N, C-alpha and C positions, 0 to 999 in steps of 0.2 A: 741922077743915074743911080745913085746909091739905093734908093728905094725900088727902083726898077730891078736891079739886080736882087734884092731881098726878096721881093714878090715873085720874080721869076724862078728863083730856086725853090721858093715855097711851093709853087705850082707844078713843079717837076713830077710829082707823086700823084698828080691828078689829071683829069681829062680837059682841063683848062689851060689857057696860056696867054702871055702878054702878047696882044696883036701889034701894037705898036706904041711909042712915046711920042707926045706933042708938047714941046714947051715944058710945063710943070704938071703934066696930065699923064697917066699910065691908063691904056685902054686895053682892057682884059676880055678876051673872047671867053666868056664863062659858060661851062657846060651846066645844064639845067640840074644835074645831080650834085653840083658844087655850089649851089645858091646858100646854102647854110653857112658857107666861109665868107659872105660879103662882110659882116661885122668885124672879123678877124682881118681881112684885108685892108678895110678902112683904117683900122687901128695900126696896122703895120706901116701903111703909107703916110700915116700923120706923126709916128714916132720917130723923130730925125735926131741927128746929132746937136741940133740947135734947140731941142726941146719938142714938145708936142704941139702940133698945129692942128686947127680945124680943118676937116676935110669934107668936100662936097662930094656926093656921089650920084650919078646919073645912070638909068639903065634903059635900055631899048635894043630892039632887034638889029638896028643899024643907026649910024650917026645921026641920020635925019628924024629919028623917032625918039631919040633919048629924052628922058623926062628925069626931072630930080627925084631922088629915092630918099626917103628917111625911114627910120624904124623906130 
C-alpha cells in the first residue's frame, strides 16, 4: 500500500491514474502521453523501505492482452 500511495500521488499531475491494486501489483491506467514515465514508475515501485526489489512490468490494452515489457 505504501508504493500504491507513492505512485498515486506521483500520477496526480498527469492524465494517468492507478486503476486498482491486486495483492502485490499496482495496475495503472496509463495515458499514452505518459509512456515516458514507465521506467520511473517501475523504479518507484521497486524502491521500498526494505530495500530495492526486482519489478516485472506488463503492458496491454486490457488485462487479457497484457504482455511482459522490458526496456
